[in-house]
BATI-839606 format. One line per 3 residues: number of its first residue (from 1); their letters; for each residue x, y, z of C-alpha. Coordinates in steps of 0.1 Angstrom, whole numbers, always signed. Example, Ala and Ser with C-alpha at 12.3 -4.5 7.8 and 13.67 -1.06 7.14 Angstrom:
1) AS) +123,-45,+78  +137,-11,+71;
//
This chain:
1) XXX) +168,-646,+22  +194,-664,+0  +214,-690,+17;
4) XXX) +246,-684,-3  +254,-651,+12  +290,-637,+8;
7) XXX) +312,-648,+37  +344,-633,+50  +375,-644,+31;
10) XXX) +403,-621,+45  +413,-598,+73  +424,-562,+70;
13) XXX) +446,-551,+99  +465,-519,+102  +470,-488,+124;
16) XXX) +434,-476,+116  +412,-506,+112  +412,-543,+123;
19) XXX) +386,-566,+108  +392,-592,+135  +374,-569,+160;
22) XXX) +341,-581,+144  +348,-617,+154  +332,-614,+188;
25) XXX) +302,-593,+178  +271,-613,+185  +244,-601,+161;
28) XXX) +208,-596,+170  +180,-603,+146  +172,-566,+139;
31) XXX) +208,-552,+138  +218,-526,+113  +253,-522,+98;
34) XXX) +262,-490,+80  +291,-495,+57  +312,-469,+38;
37) XXX) +346,-466,+23  +353,-436,+45  +344,-399,+41;
40) XXX) +315,-408,+18  +286,-402,+42  +290,-425,+71;
43) XXX) +282,-400,+99  +253,-386,+79  +239,-421,+74;
46) XXX) +244,-428,+111  +225,-397,+120  +196,-406,+97;
49) XXX) +194,-442,+110  +197,-430,+146  +168,-406,+141;
52) XXX) +147,-432,+125  +155,-458,+152  +153,-434,+182;
55) XXX) +124,-413,+169  +143,-380,+165  +165,-381,+195;
58) XXX) +188,-351,+202  +225,-349,+196  +250,-365,+173;
61) XXX) +238,-400,+171  +270,-414,+157  +280,-417,+193;
64) XXX) +254,-444,+196  +268,-462,+166  +303,-477,+173;
67) XXX) +328,-481,+145  +337,-517,+153  +368,-520,+132;
70) XXX) +384,-488,+144  +415,-495,+164  +416,-466,+188;
73) XXX) +392,-478,+215  +398,-512,+232  +375,-538,+217;
76) XXX) +364,-549,+251  +349,-515,+258  +332,-514,+224;
79) XXX) +317,-548,+228  +304,-539,+263  +288,-508,+249;
82) XXX) +272,-527,+221  +259,-555,+244  +244,-529,+268;
85) XXX) +224,-512,+241  +187,-519,+244  +175,-499,+214;
88) XXX) +179,-514,+179  +216,-513,+172  +232,-495,+143;
91) XXX) +269,-503,+139  +295,-488,+116  +322,-503,+94;
94) XXX) +347,-491,+68  +355,-527,+57  +350,-541,+22;
97) XXX) +325,-569,+22  +350,-597,+18  +366,-586,+51;
100) XXX) +333,-585,+68  +308,-610,+53  +270,-607,+52;
103) XXX) +248,-620,+80  +211,-628,+72  +200,-613,+105;
106) XXX) +214,-579,+97  +201,-550,+75  +230,-534,+56;
109) XXX) +232,-498,+43  +261,-489,+20  +267,-452,+13;
112) XXX) +290,-440,-15  +302,-408,-31  +321,-397,-62;
115) XXX) +357,-406,-57  +370,-371,-61  +346,-358,-35;
118) XXX) +357,-385,-11  +393,-377,-16  +388,-340,-9;
121) XXX) +368,-348,+22  +394,-372,+35  +422,-347,+28;
124) XXX) +403,-321,+49  +396,-346,+76  +431,-360,+79;
127) XXX) +449,-326,+76  +431,-315,+108  +441,-345,+130;
130) XXX) +456,-332,+162  +489,-343,+177  +468,-361,+203;
133) XXX) +451,-381,+175  +484,-392,+160  +496,-402,+194;
136) XXX) +464,-423,+200  +470,-441,+168  +508,-444,+167;
139) XXX) +520,-446,+202  +500,-477,+213  +521,-508,+221;
142) XXX) +496,-529,+202  +498,-507,+170  +495,-528,+139;
145) XXX) +520,-520,+111  +534,-487,+100  +521,-454,+116;
148) XXX) +495,-430,+105  +510,-400,+88  +497,-366,+77;
151) XXX) +486,-362,+41  +504,-336,+19  +493,-300,+23;
154) XXX) +478,-298,-12  +447,-319,-20  +458,-323,-56;
157) XXX) +489,-342,-45  +468,-364,-22  +444,-371,-52;
160) XXX) +473,-383,-74  +485,-405,-46  +450,-419,-43;
163) XXX) +449,-427,-80  +483,-445,-77  +474,-466,-47;
166) XXX) +437,-472,-52  +429,-460,-17  +433,-432,+7;
169) XXX) +471,-432,+14  +470,-423,+51  +497,-448,+64;
172) XXX) +535,-444,+61  +548,-457,+28  +517,-446,+9;
175) XXX) +496,-474,+23  +458,-472,+21  +439,-483,+52;
178) XXX) +413,-500,+30  +409,-503,-8  +386,-479,-26;
181) XXX) +376,-493,-60  +372,-530,-49  +353,-517,-18;
184) XXX) +328,-500,-40  +325,-528,-65  +321,-555,-38;
187) XXX) +292,-538,-21  +277,-528,-55  +276,-565,-65;
190) XXX) +253,-572,-35  +227,-545,-44  +201,-572,-53;
193) XXX) +202,-588,-18  +170,-580,+2  +190,-570,+32;
196) XXX) +214,-546,+14  +205,-510,+4  +227,-487,-16;
199) XXX) +226,-450,-8  +244,-422,-26  +257,-390,-11;
202) XXX) +245,-369,-40  +210,-381,-35  +211,-374,+2;
205) XXX) +221,-338,-7  +194,-335,-34  +165,-347,-12;
208) XXX) +173,-357,+23  +136,-364,+34  +131,-387,+3;
211) XXX) +163,-407,+11  +153,-409,+48  +120,-425,+38;
214) XXX) +138,-449,+15  +161,-460,+43  +131,-463,+67;
217) XXX) +114,-487,+42  +145,-508,+40  +147,-510,+78;
220) XXX) +110,-517,+81  +106,-486,+103  +72,-469,+103;
223) XXX) +78,-431,+103  +61,-410,+129  +49,-382,+107;
226) XXX) +45,-358,+136  +82,-363,+145  +95,-365,+109;
229) XXX) +102,-327,+105  +123,-328,+136  +142,-358,+123;
232) XXX) +149,-341,+91  +161,-310,+109  +184,-332,+130;
235) XXX) +199,-346,+98  +209,-312,+85  +246,-302,+85;
238) XXX) +241,-271,+107  +224,-293,+134  +251,-320,+131;
241) XXX) +279,-294,+133  +263,-278,+164  +259,-312,+180;
244) XXX) +294,-323,+171  +308,-291,+186  +296,-304,+220;
247) XXX) +315,-337,+218  +347,-336,+238  +364,-364,+218;
250) XXX) +364,-342,+187  +380,-314,+206  +409,-338,+214;
253) XXX) +412,-354,+180  +407,-325,+156  +422,-290,+154;
256) XXX) +389,-271,+154  +368,-297,+171  +335,-312,+160;
259) XXX) +327,-286,+134  +358,-297,+115  +348,-334,+119;
262) XXX) +313,-328,+104  +325,-300,+80  +301,-287,+53;
265) XXX) +292,-318,+32  +302,-299,+1  +306,-317,-32;
268) XXX) +327,-305,-62  +355,-287,-44  +379,-303,-68;
271) XXX) +364,-287,-99  +383,-255,-95  +415,-272,-85;
274) XXX) +421,-301,-109  +427,-297,-146  +403,-313,-171;
277) XXX) +429,-340,-176  +432,-347,-139  +394,-348,-136;
280) XXX) +393,-373,-164  +419,-394,-148  +394,-402,-120;
283) XXX) +368,-414,-145  +394,-434,-164  +405,-452,-132;
286) XXX) +369,-459,-124  +364,-473,-158  +393,-497,-153;
289) XXX) +384,-508,-118  +346,-509,-118  +319,-523,-140;
292) XXX) +302,-496,-162  +270,-495,-142  +289,-493,-109;
295) XXX) +311,-465,-122  +280,-446,-134  +263,-450,-101;
298) XXX) +294,-439,-82  +297,-407,-103  +260,-398,-105;
301) XXX) +240,-417,-79  +217,-432,-106  +208,-468,-102;
304) XXX) +198,-490,-131  +161,-492,-137  +162,-530,-134;
//
Protein backbone atom coordinates (compact mmCIF):
# COMPACT_ATOMS: atom_id res chain seq x y z
CA UNK A 1 0.00 0.00 0.00
CA UNK A 2 1.41 3.46 -0.90
CA UNK A 3 2.45 5.58 2.06
CA UNK A 4 1.58 8.91 0.45
CA UNK A 5 -2.18 8.44 0.58
CA UNK A 6 -4.44 11.50 0.23
CA UNK A 7 -5.23 13.10 3.54
CA UNK A 8 -8.06 15.34 4.61
CA UNK A 9 -7.49 19.00 3.73
CA UNK A 10 -10.85 20.64 4.49
CA UNK A 11 -14.17 20.23 6.24
CA UNK A 12 -17.62 20.45 4.69
CA UNK A 13 -20.33 21.43 7.16
CA UNK A 14 -23.92 22.32 6.39
CA UNK A 15 -27.50 21.36 7.25
CA UNK A 16 -27.15 17.96 5.52
CA UNK A 17 -23.58 16.80 6.06
CA UNK A 18 -20.75 17.45 8.49
CA UNK A 19 -17.35 15.96 7.74
CA UNK A 20 -16.15 16.47 11.32
CA UNK A 21 -18.41 13.59 12.36
CA UNK A 22 -15.74 11.23 10.94
CA UNK A 23 -13.13 12.54 13.37
CA UNK A 24 -14.05 10.08 16.12
CA UNK A 25 -14.55 7.01 13.93
CA UNK A 26 -11.92 4.44 14.90
CA UNK A 27 -11.23 2.27 11.88
CA UNK A 28 -10.76 -1.46 11.97
CA UNK A 29 -8.42 -3.28 9.61
CA UNK A 30 -11.21 -4.72 7.44
CA UNK A 31 -13.59 -1.73 7.30
CA UNK A 32 -15.34 -0.78 4.07
CA UNK A 33 -16.35 2.76 3.10
CA UNK A 34 -18.93 3.26 0.35
CA UNK A 35 -18.62 6.74 -1.14
CA UNK A 36 -20.93 8.47 -3.61
CA UNK A 37 -21.89 11.99 -4.56
CA UNK A 38 -25.54 11.31 -3.68
CA UNK A 39 -28.30 9.57 -5.71
CA UNK A 40 -25.73 7.72 -7.77
CA UNK A 41 -26.15 4.22 -6.33
CA UNK A 42 -25.19 4.41 -2.67
CA UNK A 43 -28.14 2.37 -1.34
CA UNK A 44 -27.69 -0.21 -4.10
CA UNK A 45 -23.98 -0.54 -3.36
CA UNK A 46 -24.71 -0.82 0.36
CA UNK A 47 -27.18 -3.60 -0.40
CA UNK A 48 -24.62 -5.43 -2.50
CA UNK A 49 -21.83 -5.08 0.04
CA UNK A 50 -24.18 -6.04 2.86
CA UNK A 51 -25.21 -9.21 1.08
CA UNK A 52 -21.59 -10.12 0.39
CA UNK A 53 -20.52 -9.42 3.98
CA UNK A 54 -23.53 -11.01 5.65
CA UNK A 55 -24.04 -13.89 3.24
CA UNK A 56 -27.40 -12.89 1.78
CA UNK A 57 -29.13 -11.54 4.87
CA UNK A 58 -32.75 -10.42 4.63
CA UNK A 59 -33.98 -6.84 4.54
CA UNK A 60 -32.64 -3.47 3.45
CA UNK A 61 -29.03 -3.68 4.57
CA UNK A 62 -28.38 0.07 4.29
CA UNK A 63 -29.71 0.10 7.86
CA UNK A 64 -26.53 -1.74 8.87
CA UNK A 65 -24.41 0.86 7.06
CA UNK A 66 -24.54 4.26 8.80
CA UNK A 67 -24.10 7.45 6.77
CA UNK A 68 -21.53 8.96 9.11
CA UNK A 69 -21.54 12.56 7.80
CA UNK A 70 -25.35 12.85 7.82
CA UNK A 71 -26.41 15.43 10.40
CA UNK A 72 -29.84 14.07 11.32
CA UNK A 73 -28.88 11.47 13.96
CA UNK A 74 -26.68 12.43 16.94
CA UNK A 75 -23.12 11.38 16.23
CA UNK A 76 -22.87 9.73 19.64
CA UNK A 77 -25.65 7.33 18.68
CA UNK A 78 -24.03 6.56 15.31
CA UNK A 79 -20.61 5.94 16.87
CA UNK A 80 -22.18 3.61 19.43
CA UNK A 81 -23.92 1.68 16.63
CA UNK A 82 -20.69 1.40 14.66
CA UNK A 83 -18.64 0.31 17.66
CA UNK A 84 -21.21 -2.34 18.61
CA UNK A 85 -21.15 -4.02 15.19
CA UNK A 86 -19.38 -7.36 15.22
CA UNK A 87 -19.66 -8.10 11.50
CA UNK A 88 -17.33 -6.50 8.97
CA UNK A 89 -18.42 -2.88 8.91
CA UNK A 90 -19.50 -1.04 5.75
CA UNK A 91 -19.94 2.68 6.27
CA UNK A 92 -21.36 5.33 3.94
CA UNK A 93 -20.23 8.83 3.02
CA UNK A 94 -21.20 11.53 0.52
CA UNK A 95 -17.95 13.43 1.07
CA UNK A 96 -15.39 14.28 -1.58
CA UNK A 97 -12.10 12.62 -0.81
CA UNK A 98 -10.37 15.84 0.31
CA UNK A 99 -12.96 16.18 3.11
CA UNK A 100 -12.49 12.55 4.16
CA UNK A 101 -8.98 11.29 3.43
CA UNK A 102 -7.87 7.74 2.67
CA UNK A 103 -6.94 5.27 5.40
CA UNK A 104 -4.76 2.27 4.43
CA UNK A 105 -6.80 -0.04 6.69
CA UNK A 106 -9.99 0.59 4.73
CA UNK A 107 -11.33 -0.69 1.41
CA UNK A 108 -13.17 2.05 -0.52
CA UNK A 109 -15.88 1.64 -3.15
CA UNK A 110 -16.85 4.70 -5.16
CA UNK A 111 -20.06 4.53 -7.18
CA UNK A 112 -20.96 7.14 -9.80
CA UNK A 113 -23.64 7.83 -12.42
CA UNK A 114 -24.22 10.10 -15.39
CA UNK A 115 -24.77 13.61 -14.05
CA UNK A 116 -28.20 13.98 -15.65
CA UNK A 117 -29.42 10.73 -14.16
CA UNK A 118 -28.13 11.81 -10.76
CA UNK A 119 -29.95 15.16 -11.04
CA UNK A 120 -33.23 13.50 -11.99
CA UNK A 121 -32.94 11.02 -9.14
CA UNK A 122 -32.11 13.72 -6.61
CA UNK A 123 -35.02 15.85 -7.78
CA UNK A 124 -37.44 12.93 -7.32
CA UNK A 125 -35.91 12.17 -3.92
CA UNK A 126 -35.99 15.71 -2.53
CA UNK A 127 -39.44 16.56 -3.91
CA UNK A 128 -40.85 13.79 -1.74
CA UNK A 129 -39.33 14.86 1.57
CA UNK A 130 -42.09 15.14 4.16
CA UNK A 131 -42.77 18.08 6.45
CA UNK A 132 -41.28 15.95 9.24
CA UNK A 133 -38.07 15.55 7.23
CA UNK A 134 -37.68 19.30 6.80
CA UNK A 135 -38.34 19.76 10.50
CA UNK A 136 -35.65 17.19 11.38
CA UNK A 137 -33.11 19.07 9.28
CA UNK A 138 -34.10 22.66 9.85
CA UNK A 139 -35.56 22.94 13.37
CA UNK A 140 -32.59 21.57 15.29
CA UNK A 141 -30.83 24.06 17.58
CA UNK A 142 -27.48 22.78 16.26
CA UNK A 143 -28.34 23.28 12.60
CA UNK A 144 -25.33 24.34 10.55
CA UNK A 145 -25.92 27.20 8.12
CA UNK A 146 -28.97 27.91 5.94
CA UNK A 147 -31.95 25.52 5.91
CA UNK A 148 -32.81 22.72 3.54
CA UNK A 149 -35.40 23.86 0.97
CA UNK A 150 -37.59 21.99 -1.55
CA UNK A 151 -36.33 21.89 -5.13
CA UNK A 152 -38.43 23.49 -7.88
CA UNK A 153 -41.36 21.46 -9.16
CA UNK A 154 -39.87 20.88 -12.59
CA UNK A 155 -36.69 18.77 -12.89
CA UNK A 156 -35.52 20.89 -15.86
CA UNK A 157 -35.25 23.94 -13.59
CA UNK A 158 -33.36 21.89 -11.02
CA UNK A 159 -31.00 20.69 -13.76
CA UNK A 160 -30.17 24.23 -14.83
CA UNK A 161 -29.53 25.20 -11.20
CA UNK A 162 -27.22 22.18 -10.92
CA UNK A 163 -25.24 23.29 -13.97
CA UNK A 164 -24.94 26.77 -12.51
CA UNK A 165 -23.85 25.74 -9.01
CA UNK A 166 -21.84 22.59 -9.78
CA UNK A 167 -23.78 20.57 -7.22
CA UNK A 168 -27.29 19.62 -6.10
CA UNK A 169 -28.79 22.98 -4.96
CA UNK A 170 -30.75 21.72 -1.96
CA UNK A 171 -29.92 24.45 0.56
CA UNK A 172 -31.44 27.94 0.73
CA UNK A 173 -29.64 30.38 -1.52
CA UNK A 174 -28.94 27.73 -4.16
CA UNK A 175 -26.17 26.15 -2.07
CA UNK A 176 -25.03 22.60 -2.84
CA UNK A 177 -24.52 20.26 0.11
CA UNK A 178 -21.39 18.91 -1.59
CA UNK A 179 -19.72 19.58 -4.95
CA UNK A 180 -20.41 17.30 -7.90
CA UNK A 181 -17.66 17.61 -10.50
CA UNK A 182 -14.69 17.87 -8.15
CA UNK A 183 -16.21 15.05 -6.07
CA UNK A 184 -16.15 12.77 -9.12
CA UNK A 185 -12.70 13.90 -10.28
CA UNK A 186 -11.16 13.53 -6.83
CA UNK A 187 -12.20 9.91 -6.45
CA UNK A 188 -11.41 9.16 -10.09
CA UNK A 189 -7.84 10.29 -9.51
CA UNK A 190 -7.48 7.55 -6.87
CA UNK A 191 -8.62 4.69 -9.10
CA UNK A 192 -5.13 3.15 -9.23
CA UNK A 193 -4.90 2.75 -5.44
CA UNK A 194 -5.24 -0.91 -4.47
CA UNK A 195 -7.84 -0.12 -1.81
CA UNK A 196 -10.10 1.96 -4.09
CA UNK A 197 -12.63 0.48 -6.54
CA UNK A 198 -14.71 2.50 -9.00
CA UNK A 199 -18.21 1.22 -9.76
CA UNK A 200 -20.62 2.70 -12.29
CA UNK A 201 -24.40 2.67 -12.00
CA UNK A 202 -24.85 1.77 -15.67
CA UNK A 203 -22.73 -1.34 -15.21
CA UNK A 204 -24.72 -2.34 -12.14
CA UNK A 205 -27.86 -2.06 -14.26
CA UNK A 206 -26.37 -3.98 -17.19
CA UNK A 207 -25.05 -6.95 -15.22
CA UNK A 208 -25.60 -6.92 -11.47
CA UNK A 209 -24.11 -10.39 -10.79
CA UNK A 210 -20.91 -9.50 -12.68
CA UNK A 211 -20.47 -6.28 -10.71
CA UNK A 212 -21.21 -8.07 -7.44
CA UNK A 213 -18.39 -10.51 -8.18
CA UNK A 214 -16.09 -7.62 -9.06
CA UNK A 215 -16.87 -5.94 -5.74
CA UNK A 216 -16.37 -9.22 -3.89
CA UNK A 217 -12.89 -9.58 -5.39
CA UNK A 218 -11.99 -6.07 -4.27
CA UNK A 219 -13.16 -6.87 -0.75
CA UNK A 220 -11.40 -10.26 -0.69
CA UNK A 221 -14.72 -11.99 -0.07
CA UNK A 222 -15.11 -15.57 -1.27
CA UNK A 223 -18.63 -15.93 -2.64
CA UNK A 224 -20.78 -18.78 -1.36
CA UNK A 225 -22.05 -20.01 -4.74
CA UNK A 226 -25.02 -21.74 -3.15
CA UNK A 227 -26.11 -18.46 -1.58
CA UNK A 228 -25.24 -16.23 -4.54
CA UNK A 229 -28.62 -16.45 -6.36
CA UNK A 230 -30.32 -15.29 -3.17
CA UNK A 231 -27.84 -12.42 -2.85
CA UNK A 232 -28.54 -11.32 -6.41
CA UNK A 233 -32.28 -11.44 -5.76
CA UNK A 234 -31.82 -9.33 -2.65
CA UNK A 235 -30.01 -6.71 -4.74
CA UNK A 236 -32.87 -6.29 -7.20
CA UNK A 237 -34.99 -3.15 -7.06
CA UNK A 238 -38.25 -5.00 -6.42
CA UNK A 239 -36.74 -6.70 -3.37
CA UNK A 240 -35.17 -3.46 -2.11
CA UNK A 241 -38.44 -1.58 -2.58
CA UNK A 242 -40.37 -4.21 -0.65
CA UNK A 243 -37.76 -4.18 2.11
CA UNK A 244 -37.68 -0.38 2.30
CA UNK A 245 -41.47 -0.29 2.56
CA UNK A 246 -41.12 -1.99 5.96
CA UNK A 247 -38.74 0.67 7.37
CA UNK A 248 -40.62 3.08 9.63
CA UNK A 249 -38.02 5.85 9.19
CA UNK A 250 -38.89 6.15 5.51
CA UNK A 251 -42.60 6.46 6.31
CA UNK A 252 -41.71 9.49 8.41
CA UNK A 253 -39.23 11.12 6.03
CA UNK A 254 -40.84 10.52 2.62
CA UNK A 255 -44.29 11.07 1.22
CA UNK A 256 -44.89 7.56 -0.05
CA UNK A 257 -42.49 5.82 2.31
CA UNK A 258 -39.70 3.41 1.44
CA UNK A 259 -40.87 2.71 -2.10
CA UNK A 260 -40.22 6.37 -2.88
CA UNK A 261 -36.79 6.22 -1.24
CA UNK A 262 -35.62 3.28 -3.36
CA UNK A 263 -37.71 4.30 -6.42
CA UNK A 264 -37.11 2.43 -9.72
CA UNK A 265 -33.42 2.94 -10.51
CA UNK A 266 -34.30 4.18 -13.99
CA UNK A 267 -31.75 5.96 -16.18
CA UNK A 268 -32.47 8.32 -19.06
CA UNK A 269 -35.65 9.97 -17.74
CA UNK A 270 -34.21 13.30 -18.85
CA UNK A 271 -34.02 12.32 -22.53
CA UNK A 272 -37.68 13.13 -23.22
CA UNK A 273 -37.60 16.35 -21.19
CA UNK A 274 -34.42 18.20 -22.12
CA UNK A 275 -33.72 19.68 -25.53
CA UNK A 276 -30.63 18.52 -27.44
CA UNK A 277 -28.96 21.80 -26.44
CA UNK A 278 -29.74 21.23 -22.77
CA UNK A 279 -28.44 17.68 -22.94
CA UNK A 280 -25.26 18.90 -24.59
CA UNK A 281 -24.82 21.48 -21.83
CA UNK A 282 -24.21 18.64 -19.37
CA UNK A 283 -21.50 17.18 -21.57
CA UNK A 284 -19.95 20.61 -22.04
CA UNK A 285 -19.85 21.21 -18.30
CA UNK A 286 -18.28 17.79 -17.76
CA UNK A 287 -15.64 18.59 -20.39
CA UNK A 288 -14.77 21.80 -18.57
CA UNK A 289 -14.70 20.30 -15.09
CA UNK A 290 -13.33 16.78 -15.59
CA UNK A 291 -10.41 15.19 -17.38
CA UNK A 292 -11.46 13.56 -20.68
CA UNK A 293 -11.12 10.01 -19.37
CA UNK A 294 -13.09 10.82 -16.23
CA UNK A 295 -15.86 12.52 -18.23
CA UNK A 296 -16.06 9.51 -20.54
CA UNK A 297 -16.30 7.08 -17.61
CA UNK A 298 -18.97 9.18 -15.88
CA UNK A 299 -21.12 9.18 -19.02
CA UNK A 300 -20.58 5.58 -20.12
CA UNK A 301 -19.11 3.52 -17.29
CA UNK A 302 -16.16 2.56 -19.52
CA UNK A 303 -12.81 2.46 -17.76
CA UNK A 304 -9.53 2.93 -19.65
CA UNK A 305 -7.89 -0.35 -20.61
CA UNK A 306 -4.68 0.67 -18.83
